N, C-alpha and C positions, 0 to 999 in steps of 0.2 A: 335559506329557510326563514330567517327573520323577516324578509321582505314579504313572503307568503302570509305570515301571521299578520303583518301590517295591513295587507289587502283585505283580510277578513274583518278588520276593525273599522274600516271605512266603507260607506255604502254610497248609493246613488245621490242621496240628499247631501252628503258631505262633498261629493264631487261637484254638485250644482252650486253649493255655497262657495267652493274654491273658484269655480269658473267665474261667478259674478264678481267676487272680490279681485280676481286677477285682472278683470277688465277695468275695474275702478275701485280701488281700496278705500275710497272715501264714502262709499255707500253705507248709510246707517243699517245696523242689524234689523231695525224695524222694517225698513224697505225691503231687505232681503227676505224677511219673514213673509211680507205681503206677496212678493213675487212667487214664493215657493209654497204659499198657503200653509204655513206652520206658525207657531207662536214665536215671539221674540226670544222667549226663554230657551226654546229649542235651539235657536241659532247660537245663543251664548254658550249653551252646554256643548254643542258640536264644535264650536271654535276652541273652547277650552280643551276638549278632548284632542283635537288635531294639533294644538300647541304642545300638549303633554306628550303626544306621540312623536313630536319633532317634524311633523309634516309642514306646519307653519313655523317659520323661523324668524318672525318679526315682520315689520313693514318698513319701507324706505320712501324717502322723499327723493324724487328724480329731478336732478338739476342738470340743465343744459350747460355743460362745462365751457363750451365756446362763448356763451353769453356772459360768463364771469372771468374771461381772459385766458382760458386754457385751450389754445388753438391746435395743439398737436396731440393726436392719438397715435400711439405706435405699439406694435407687437414685437416682442423680443424672444427669440429662440435662445435658450441658455444651455450651454454645454458644460457639464460638470466633469471634473477630472476623474471622479469615481462616484458610483452610486451611494456609497456608504456615507458621504458627506451631505446627502440630501437634507436631512432634518436640520443640521446646523445652518446650511445655506438658506433654508426657508425662514428660520428664526432671524437671520440677518436681513433677508429681503423684506420681512414684515416691517422693518424699521424704515424702509424707503417709502415715504408717504405717496409718492407719485405712482406706485404700483397699485392698481385697483383690482386686478385679478391675477392669480398665479395658479398654474396647473402643472401637475406631474404627468409626464407623457410616456407613451411608447413611441418608437420611431427614432428619428435623427436627433432630436433635442431631448435633453433631460427634463427641462421645464419650459413653459411658455408663459410669458407675462404680458399683460395689457398695461400700458403706461400712459398717463395723461400729463402733459407739460404745457407751460405757457407758450413756448416758442422753441426753435431749433437750438438756441444757445442753452436754454434750460434743459432740453433733452440731452444735449452733449454732456452737460455737467452731471446729470443723473447717471448717464451711462458710464462716463469715465471715473467720476469720483465716488459714486454710491454703489454701483452694481459691479463693474469690472474689477474693483479693488477688493471684493469679497474673496477671501481665501477659499480655494476649491473651484471657483468658477474659471473654467479653462478659456472660454471665449463666448461671445454673443453674436447674434445676427439680428439686425433691426429691420423692421418693415413699417413704414409710415402709412397710416390709413389716409386715403384721400377723401373718402366718404363712407359713412355708415349707411348701408342700403336697407338692411333689415335688423331690427332688434325687437325681440318679443319673448314672451314666456311660452311654455308648452301650451298647446291648445287642448282644453278639456271639453270643449263642446263636441257633441257627437254628430 
């Protein structure tokens, strides 16, 4: 129900603004206004509204991890002893700085994590010392990524 109300609060102009910024978040609001034939103030107001609604949750600088020495990207299926320890496990996993994403799942695993490490020794240390030592984690299964073939945001262009 809340999602339906949210859809009523954004319109085509908001979607166009999002699409432009998702392509290149460095574009000035004045340039967006020119492209969409509206005022710069309109873009500011719309952006503030979408931030207040939680549609826009900030912006990020994208760093190529390999170019700064983090050569291993791995995915980790995590099995919990029981579902009731999920929240405690998440709080402890938040302390592992190498975990860059963590998802709660249906299916075989309780959680699935994306981990970025310098090398296999670093990965082994993170797995053995930081993750598998957390109380309630029954076991893990690791998948090392050989190549990231696609990474993108949702496509808002019609």
